[in-house]
Every structure is written in structure tokens, then in C-alpha cells.
VOPAMI-90155 format. One record per residue (C-alpha): residue in three letters; x, y, z. Coordinates in steps of 0.5 Angstrom, whole numbers. Example, Ala and Ser with C-alpha at 12.3 -4.5 7.8 and 13.67 -1.06 7.14 Angstrom:
# VOPAMI-90155
   code      xx      yy      zz
    ALA      25      -9      16
    SER      27      -2      14
# end
This chain:
# VOPAMI-90155
   code      xx      yy      zz
    UNK      30    -311     109
    UNK      31    -305     113
    UNK      38    -302     113
    UNK      41    -301     120
    UNK      45    -295     117
    UNK      39    -290     116
    UNK      32    -290     113
    UNK      30    -292     106
    UNK      29    -286     101
    UNK      22    -286      98
    UNK      21    -287      90
    UNK      16    -284      86
    UNK      11    -289      82
    UNK      11    -284      76
    UNK      19    -285      75
    UNK      17    -292      73
    UNK      11    -291      69
    UNK      11    -294      62
    UNK       8    -288      59
    UNK      13    -283      57
    UNK      11    -275      58
    UNK      10    -272      51
    UNK      16    -267      49
    UNK      14    -259      50
    UNK      13    -257      43
    UNK      12    -249      44
    UNK      19    -249      46
    UNK      25    -250      40
    UNK      30    -255      42
    UNK      36    -253      43
    UNK      43    -256      40
    UNK      50    -256      43
    UNK      55    -252      38
    UNK      59    -258      37
    UNK      53    -263      35
    UNK      54    -265      28
    UNK      46    -266      27
    UNK      43    -262      22
    UNK      37    -257      25
    UNK      31    -259      25
    UNK      25    -256      19
    UNK      21    -251      23
    UNK      13    -252      24
    UNK       8    -250      20
    UNK       6    -245      25
    UNK      13    -241      25
    UNK      16    -236      19
    UNK      23    -235      18
    UNK      26    -228      19
    UNK      28    -228      11
    UNK      20    -228       9
    UNK      18    -222      13
    UNK      15    -216      10
    UNK      20    -212      13
    UNK      26    -215      11
    UNK      24    -215       3
    UNK      28    -210      -1
    UNK      26    -203      -2
    UNK      25    -204     -10
    UNK      20    -210      -9
    UNK      17    -207      -3
    UNK      16    -200      -7
    UNK      13    -205     -13
    UNK       8    -208      -8
    UNK       6    -201      -5
    UNK       5    -198     -12
    UNK      -1    -202     -13
    UNK      -5    -199      -7
    UNK      -9    -193      -6
    UNK      -7    -187      -1
    UNK     -10    -190       5
    UNK      -8    -197       4
    UNK       0    -194       4
    UNK      -2    -189       9
    UNK      -5    -194      14
    UNK       1    -199      13
    UNK       7    -193      14
    UNK       4    -193      21
    UNK       4    -200      23
    UNK      12    -200      25
    UNK      18    -196      25
    UNK      21    -199      19
    UNK      15    -198      15
    UNK      15    -190      18
    UNK      22    -189      15
    UNK      22    -193       8
    UNK      15    -191       6
    UNK      12    -184       4
    UNK       5    -184       1
    UNK       6    -178      -2
    UNK      11    -180      -6
    UNK       9    -187      -8
    UNK       1    -186      -9
    UNK      -1    -181     -15
    UNK      -4    -174     -13
    UNK     -11    -176     -15
    UNK     -11    -182     -11
    UNK      -9    -177      -5
    UNK     -14    -172      -7
    UNK     -19    -177      -7
    UNK     -17    -180       0
    UNK     -18    -173       3
    UNK     -24    -171       0
    UNK     -27    -178       3
    UNK     -24    -176      10
    UNK     -27    -169      10
    UNK     -34    -172       9
    UNK     -34    -178      13
    UNK     -29    -178      19
    UNK     -32    -175      25
    UNK     -26    -172      28
    UNK     -26    -167      21
    UNK     -33    -166      21
    UNK     -33    -158      22
    UNK     -26    -158      18
    UNK     -24    -156      11
    UNK     -18    -159       7
    UNK     -13    -155       3
    UNK     -11    -158      -2
    UNK      -5    -155      -3
    UNK      -2    -156       4
    UNK      -7    -162       5
    UNK      -8    -160      12
    UNK     -15    -160      16
    UNK     -17    -153      17
    UNK     -22    -149      21
    UNK     -27    -146      16
    UNK     -24    -139      18
    UNK     -18    -140      15
    UNK     -21    -140       8
    UNK     -24    -134       4
    UNK     -31    -133       2
    UNK     -31    -136      -5
    UNK     -26    -142      -3
    UNK     -31    -145       3
    UNK     -38    -144      -1
    UNK     -41    -145      -8
    UNK     -37    -150     -12
    UNK     -31    -151      -8
    UNK     -35    -152      -1
    UNK     -35    -159       3
    UNK     -41    -162       0
    UNK     -41    -159      -7
    UNK     -43    -164     -13
    UNK     -37    -162     -16
    UNK     -31    -166     -14
    UNK     -26    -163     -19
    UNK     -28    -156     -17
    UNK     -27    -158      -9
    UNK     -20    -161     -11
    UNK     -18    -153     -13
    UNK     -19    -151      -6
    UNK     -14    -147      -2
    UNK     -13    -144       5
    UNK     -11    -137       6
    UNK      -4    -138       7
    UNK      -3    -142       1
    UNK      -6    -136      -3
    UNK      -2    -131       0
    UNK       5    -134       1
    UNK       4    -138      -6
    UNK       2    -133     -10
    UNK      -4    -136     -12
    UNK      -8    -129     -11
    UNK      -6    -124     -16
    UNK      -2    -118     -13
    UNK      -6    -112     -12
    UNK     -13    -116     -12
    UNK     -18    -115      -7
    UNK     -21    -122      -4
    UNK     -27    -122       1
    UNK     -26    -126       8
    UNK     -30    -126      14
    UNK     -34    -120      11
    UNK     -28    -116      10
    UNK     -24    -114       4
    UNK     -17    -116       4
    UNK     -12    -113      -1
    UNK      -6    -117      -3
    UNK       0    -112      -3
    UNK       4    -111      -9
    UNK      10    -109      -6
    UNK      11    -115       0
    UNK       6    -119      -2
    UNK       2    -120       4
    UNK      -6    -119       5
    UNK      -8    -113       9
    UNK     -15    -110      10
    UNK     -17    -105       5
    UNK     -18    -100      11
    UNK     -10    -102      14
    UNK      -7    -103       7
    UNK       0    -101       6
    UNK       1     -93       6
    UNK      -2     -90       0
    UNK       0     -84      -4
    UNK      -5     -82      -9
    UNK      -2     -77     -14
    UNK      -5     -73     -20
    UNK      -9     -76     -25
    UNK      -5     -78     -31
    UNK      -8     -78     -39
    UNK      -4     -84     -43
    UNK      -6     -89     -48
    UNK      -9     -88     -55
    UNK     -16     -88     -52
    UNK     -14     -82     -48
    UNK     -16     -86     -41
    UNK     -15     -82     -35
    UNK     -12     -86     -29
    UNK     -11     -84     -21
    UNK      -4     -86     -20
    UNK      -3     -90     -13
    UNK       4     -91     -11
    UNK       4     -96      -5
    UNK      10     -95       0
    UNK      10    -102       4
    UNK      13    -101      11
    UNK      15    -108      10
    UNK      21    -107       6
    UNK      26    -113       4
    UNK      32    -110       8
    UNK      28    -110      14
    UNK      27    -117      14
    UNK      32    -121      17
    UNK      34    -127      13
    UNK      40    -130       9
    UNK      41    -127       2
    UNK      41    -133      -4
    UNK      47    -134      -9
    UNK      43    -130     -14
    UNK      42    -124     -10
    UNK      49    -123      -9
    UNK      51    -124     -16
    UNK      53    -117     -20
    UNK      47    -114     -23
    UNK      51    -115     -30
    UNK      52    -122     -29
    UNK      45    -123     -27
    UNK      42    -120     -33
    UNK      47    -124     -37
    UNK      44    -131     -34
    UNK      37    -128     -35
    UNK      37    -127     -43
    UNK      39    -134     -43
    UNK      33    -136     -40
    UNK      26    -137     -43
    UNK      20    -134     -41
    UNK      17    -139     -37
    UNK      24    -140     -33
    UNK      24    -133     -32
    UNK      17    -133     -28
    UNK      19    -139     -24
    UNK      26    -135     -22
    UNK      21    -129     -21
    UNK      18    -132     -15
    UNK      24    -134     -11
    UNK      25    -128      -7
    UNK      22    -121      -6
    UNK      28    -118      -9
    UNK      28    -122     -15
    UNK      21    -121     -16
    UNK      22    -114     -16
    UNK      29    -114     -21
    UNK      27    -120     -26
    UNK      22    -118     -32
    UNK      21    -124     -36
    UNK      18    -120     -42
    UNK      24    -115     -42
    UNK      29    -120     -40
    UNK      28    -126     -45
    UNK      25    -122     -51
    UNK      20    -128     -52
    UNK      14    -124     -53
    UNK      11    -130     -56
    UNK      12    -134     -50
    UNK       8    -129     -46
    UNK       2    -129     -51
    UNK       2    -136     -51
    UNK       2    -136     -43
    UNK      -4    -132     -43
    UNK      -8    -136     -48
    UNK      -7    -142     -44
    UNK      -9    -138     -37
    UNK     -15    -135     -40
    UNK     -17    -142     -43
    UNK     -16    -146     -37
    UNK     -19    -141     -32
    UNK     -25    -141     -36
    UNK     -29    -146     -32
    UNK     -26    -143     -26
    UNK     -29    -136     -26
    UNK     -36    -135     -24
    UNK     -41    -131     -20
    UNK     -40    -125     -25
    UNK     -32    -125     -24
    UNK     -28    -126     -31
    UNK     -21    -122     -31
    UNK     -18    -120     -37
    UNK     -11    -120     -40
    UNK      -7    -114     -39
    UNK      -2    -114     -45
    UNK       3    -109     -42
    UNK       5    -113     -36
    UNK       2    -120     -38
    UNK      -2    -121     -32
    UNK      -9    -122     -31
    UNK     -13    -116     -28
    UNK     -20    -116     -24
    UNK     -25    -111     -26
    UNK     -22    -106     -21
    UNK     -16    -106     -24
    UNK     -18    -104     -31
    UNK     -22     -99     -34
    UNK     -29    -101     -36
    UNK     -28     -99     -44
    UNK     -22    -104     -44
    UNK     -25    -109     -39
    UNK     -32    -110     -44
    UNK     -28    -111     -50
    UNK     -31    -117     -53
    UNK     -28    -124     -55
    UNK     -29    -124     -62
    UNK     -24    -118     -63
    UNK     -18    -121     -59
    UNK     -14    -122     -65
    UNK     -15    -115     -67
    UNK     -15    -109     -62
    UNK     -16    -113     -55
    UNK      -8    -115     -55
    UNK      -7    -107     -54
    UNK     -11    -108     -47
    UNK      -7    -105     -41
    UNK      -9    -104     -34
    UNK      -8     -98     -29
    UNK      -2    -100     -27
    UNK       1    -100     -34
    UNK      -2     -94     -36
    UNK       2     -90     -31
    UNK       8     -94     -32
    UNK       8     -92     -39
    UNK       5     -85     -39
    UNK       7     -82     -32
    UNK      10     -75     -34
    UNK      16     -76     -28
    UNK      16     -84     -27
    UNK      15     -86     -34
    UNK      18     -92     -37
    UNK      20     -91     -44
    UNK      24     -97     -45
    UNK      17    -101     -43
    UNK      13     -96     -47
    UNK      17     -97     -54
    UNK      17    -104     -52
    UNK       9    -105     -52
    UNK       9    -101     -58
    UNK      13    -106     -62
    UNK       8    -111     -61
    UNK       3    -113     -66
    UNK      -1    -119     -68
    UNK       2    -124     -74
    UNK      -2    -124     -80
    UNK       0    -131     -81
    UNK      -1    -135     -74
    UNK      -5    -130     -71
    UNK       0    -129     -65
    UNK       3    -123     -61
    UNK      10    -121     -64
    UNK      15    -116     -65
    UNK      14    -112     -72
    UNK      21    -111     -73
    UNK      23    -118     -72
    UNK      21    -125     -74
    UNK      15    -128     -71
    UNK      17    -134     -67
    UNK      10    -136     -67
    UNK      10    -138     -74
    UNK      16    -142     -72
    UNK      13    -146     -66
    UNK       7    -147     -70
    UNK       9    -149     -77
    UNK       6    -156     -77
    UNK      -1    -152     -75
    UNK       0    -147     -81
    UNK       2    -152     -86
    UNK      -4    -156     -84
    UNK      -9    -149     -85
    UNK      -5    -148     -92
    UNK      -7    -155     -94
    UNK     -14    -154     -93
    UNK     -14    -147     -96
    UNK     -11    -151    -103
    UNK     -16    -156    -103
    UNK     -22    -152    -102
    UNK     -19    -147    -108
    UNK     -18    -153    -112
    UNK     -25    -156    -111
    UNK     -28    -149    -113
    UNK     -34    -150    -108
    UNK     -38    -144    -106
    UNK     -32    -140    -104
    UNK     -32    -138    -112
    UNK     -38    -134    -110
    UNK     -35    -130    -105
    UNK     -29    -129    -110
    UNK     -34    -126    -115
    UNK     -37    -122    -110
    UNK     -30    -119    -109
    UNK     -30    -117    -116
    UNK     -37    -115    -116
    UNK     -35    -110    -111
    UNK     -29    -108    -114
    UNK     -32    -107    -121
    UNK     -37    -102    -117
    UNK     -31     -98    -115
    UNK     -28     -97    -122
    UNK     -31     -90    -125
    UNK     -34     -91    -132
    UNK     -30     -86    -137
    UNK     -31     -85    -144
    UNK     -25     -86    -149
    UNK     -22     -79    -148
    UNK     -22     -80    -140
    UNK     -28     -76    -138
    UNK     -33     -79    -133
    UNK     -40     -81    -136
    UNK     -46     -81    -132
    UNK     -49     -89    -131
    UNK     -55     -91    -129
    UNK     -55     -95    -122
    UNK     -60    -101    -126
    UNK     -54    -101    -132
    UNK     -49    -102    -127
    UNK     -53    -107    -123
    UNK     -54    -111    -129
    UNK     -47    -111    -132
    UNK     -45    -112    -124
    UNK     -49    -119    -124
    UNK     -46    -121    -131
    UNK     -39    -120    -129
    UNK     -41    -124    -122
    UNK     -44    -130    -126
    UNK     -38    -130    -131
    UNK     -34    -131    -125
    UNK     -38    -136    -123
    UNK     -38    -140    -129
    UNK     -46    -139    -131
    UNK     -45    -133    -136
    UNK     -43    -133    -143
    UNK     -37    -129    -142
    UNK     -39    -123    -145
    UNK     -42    -118    -139
    UNK     -37    -113    -140
    UNK     -37    -112    -148
    UNK     -31    -108    -151
    UNK     -30    -106    -158
    UNK     -26    -112    -160
    UNK     -32    -116    -158
    UNK     -37    -112    -162
    UNK     -32    -112    -168
    UNK     -31    -120    -168
    UNK     -38    -121    -167
    UNK     -40    -118    -174
    UNK     -34    -118    -178
    UNK     -38    -114    -184
    UNK     -39    -108    -180
    UNK     -36    -101    -181
    UNK     -33     -96    -177
    UNK     -40     -93    -176
    UNK     -44     -99    -174
    UNK     -39    -101    -169
    UNK     -42     -98    -163
    UNK     -49    -101    -165
    UNK     -46    -108    -165
    UNK     -43    -107    -158
    UNK     -50    -105    -156
    UNK     -53    -111    -158
    UNK     -48    -115    -155
    UNK     -49    -112    -148
    UNK     -56    -113    -149
    UNK     -55    -120    -151
    UNK     -51    -122    -145
    UNK     -56    -118    -141
    UNK     -61    -122    -143
    UNK     -57    -128    -142
    UNK     -56    -127    -134
    UNK     -63    -125    -134
    UNK     -66    -132    -137
    UNK     -61    -136    -132
    UNK     -63    -132    -126
    UNK     -71    -132    -128
    UNK     -75    -129    -122
    UNK     -70    -130    -117
    UNK     -69    -124    -112
    UNK     -63    -122    -108
    UNK     -66    -126    -102
    UNK     -66    -132    -106
    UNK     -59    -131    -108
    UNK     -57    -130    -101
    UNK     -61    -136     -98
    UNK     -66    -131     -94
    UNK     -73    -134     -94
    UNK     -79    -130     -95
    UNK     -82    -126     -90
    UNK     -89    -129     -87
    UNK     -94    -125     -83
    UNK     -92    -129     -77
    UNK     -85    -127     -78
    UNK     -83    -135     -80
    UNK     -81    -138     -86
    UNK     -85    -144     -88
    UNK     -81    -149     -84
    UNK     -83    -145     -77
    UNK     -76    -142     -76
    UNK     -76    -135     -75
    UNK     -73    -131     -80
    UNK     -67    -127     -80
    UNK     -67    -120     -77
    UNK     -67    -114     -83
    UNK     -61    -111     -80
    UNK     -57    -118     -81
    UNK     -60    -118     -88
    UNK     -58    -111     -90
    UNK     -51    -113     -87
    UNK     -50    -119     -91
    UNK     -52    -115     -98
    UNK     -47    -109     -96
    UNK     -42    -114     -95
    UNK     -43    -117    -102
# end
């Protein structure tokens, strides 16, 4: 039926459909704040904010990232701003992991194909920023020695971090640079700090002459605009008291703080720890033994306790062999120390007297002051106790050392003059001296009969019925018996058999085909006995 008031509104058939439309699951349901209904559980596709990695405590996050390598932590730190602030790959990972990542990156990353890594500042730099020895050889990019490649450093790190020796010369790009000992900067040798060459100076025990070179650097500390540290503002007396409390290694670290402290601090002078300086030099020589190649092998100067190159030490002291290190090599001094000790005008008398007080300890074989107690004996007490224990055990076993003890007695016996009862020297044949000396040696070893050096008491005891006139004959008979006894023991043995030297053959080899000793070595061995 139609209404007369107006048209009938149209109604959609879908409104009366029996099948309801499905709910929209992509949108979370919203509830009124006044609704007491609990929140529905989230779907599996959703993750609550409390389970996110960024909301973890820092200790837990640090424990997770510590199990990763340097490359993984570095990639994780650039994923978001939160990780960029909280994660530091250099502090979380080890240095070995960091070096391994940079070694892999410089070889396999295309953007760094023409660059080298400085493993001091960890930067990818152009090869021109490295010295010639740092970018070639064992430290080159494609070297098969990863440990040597990890020691590569750039030019800036070598100069400003003190990795190059002051006064040393380094080759870079075909030019030779010299590290100024005054300002520490690297300049070409032809344009180095102003040099003033003075007269030659003769000094030292060996009378060596050195041309004194005084460097007057134009870049002084007072010309550089910088703020002085608190240590530099201390009075000189107070600073010296502070330095006397510190040890040698602490003073070395303090010396590298600024150029002012580099000139003022003297670790050996202010600490008085010559053993610490000696130990430091020995450790540097041992650690650097595998790093020096291509004919470069620095020597230690025991006047300033620094490693010096061949140009900084005279050839007489540079060619000193290692076996004499504990004898006379500790007297080695560089040209700078010779000038400092023996210059007629600028000589440092205190430093020279301090050097003359140095000596090698006969017990621990370390450097010490001869007028003070040895600090090395105290520091190495356990090692020395082990040495004494081994020595006592060897003496208790009475092994081959008895032969050498007998050899020392034999030499002492040869040095004693033969005198008569009145004190007058008597002529003795060499054969008699040798025969009685061998008998004394056998007695000391325990192979003789104890009558190698006859006396009047032994002669009288051997023949109690003899008179005063027959005592001399009895003594001679006893000496002849002792001589025949050790001759029977030795038989046909020669001195070569006693020393263990094989007989010489026509081809210069023994029966086993091993080359024989050199004749001079045999003579030296015989003379040492």
C-alpha cells in the first residue's frame, strides 16, 4: 500500500541477509575505558612491546652481544638509533676480533680495494700515508703473515704516538725523513731542524770520536698555542718529589704526556731503578727480535736506555756479539750519550757518574749499581733459588762436573813452582810435571790411588824400617808406583780420547761420517783444561 504523504524509502536486501559479514581482524578492537571487560589475548602475529630487543636491560643485551664477533656487533649497532647509542663494538669485542674483521675488509671489500688499514687508529688510508716498510714485505696487504700485518701503522700514528725513534730516519715515498728529537715531528733530512755541527768529541773507554750535532728546533713549546697541564704548573721541587715516588715504567708513561715533560722527566735519574730500565730493554729486544728484518737490527744504548739504529752507534759497539751481552755490551753508548758524558763544555757530570756506577750482578746477571743492593736478586729470588737447587743436585750426584773440577786443580797445580826444602826453585822436566798432574787429576776424580803427589810422610809410612838415608829412595819408589798405576789405568789413551775428540781420518770425517772438530777448537779445548 502506498502512503499519500510521500514516497516509500528503498531498503537494501543485504541488510536482511542471513549471513553476517566477518569482523576486521587487521584492526585491534577498541573498548571503552568504563568497560570492565578484560583485554583479549593478542594474536600470534603480534609481539608485545616488553619482548622487543631494544627494551632489554643493558646487562642482558651486553651478554648477548659479547657472544658475537666484531662484524656482527657493528652491523647490529647501525640498525637503529637506540643500538647506535648503547652498543660500542670496540668496547664489547676483543682486539683480536676487531683486527680479524679489518684484515678481511681490506682484502674483500670493493670500496677498500686500493687502501690499507692502520691497525693503530683503525682507518682505511691511501698507501701514500704509510712508510715504505709498512706497506711492503711482511706487513703488506697480501702478506701471508697475519700477525705481521696486524702491526702495520700509518705515518701519523708513527710520528705523533712515538712509534718511531726520535732521531731515527724513515724512508717514505723515496725520501728519507728524520724524526726530530726536539719536537718529535718528521721532516725531510735536507730540510730538517737547523743543525749546528761542532767539533768532534773524544770520550769513553775506547777513545771513540763523535761529531756533535746540536739541533735547534724552530717549533719550541712556547711557540705552540696550547693550555699547560696541572703537572706542568707544579714547582720543580714538588714535581721532582712526585717523580721519585714513581717507578721506571710509570715515568716512561709520564714522559709521553707532553713535550715539556718529555724534556724534564728522566726515568733512570728520577726513579733510580736501573734494574727496571735493564728489564725493559731486555723485553724490548726479545719482543722485537722477530719484527726486525732486511738487515735492520737496532742495539740498546745503556746510557739512555733506548734502542738505537746503526747510524746512531759507532760500528765498534754496534757489531758487539750477543754472547758478550752480560760482559761488556752493557757499556754500549750511542753518539748522543758520548756527547752528553764527555763534551768539554756541555758535559752532564751527574749522568756520567751514574753510568760509571753501573755493573752486572754476578748472581742474577742483571744491571745494578755497584754501591747499592741488587734489586734483580730480590725480584728474581724464586729463579735464583731454582738455580741454586739445580747446582746442589749436580754437585751431589758427582757427575761429569768432577772432571772439570779436577781440570781446575790440574791448572792450579801447574802454576805452582817446584821448590826444594830450602825454598830454592828446582828444574823439573815437562814430562814429570805432566805425569804427576795427570795423577793428581785421577785422584780428584777417584780413579787414582791417592799417591800422585808423594811426600816424606808417605815415603816413611810406606817403609817403616827405612833409615834417614833411605827416605829419599822410598819416596822415589812411591812416586814411580803412583805413576805406573795411573798409566795402567789410562793404557794407550791419548788426550784426544780423554776429551772425546775422534781420530782424524783422511777424508776429514770420523767413522760415523760426521765432520771432525776444527783443529783450533781442539787446541782451545786443551788450553782450557
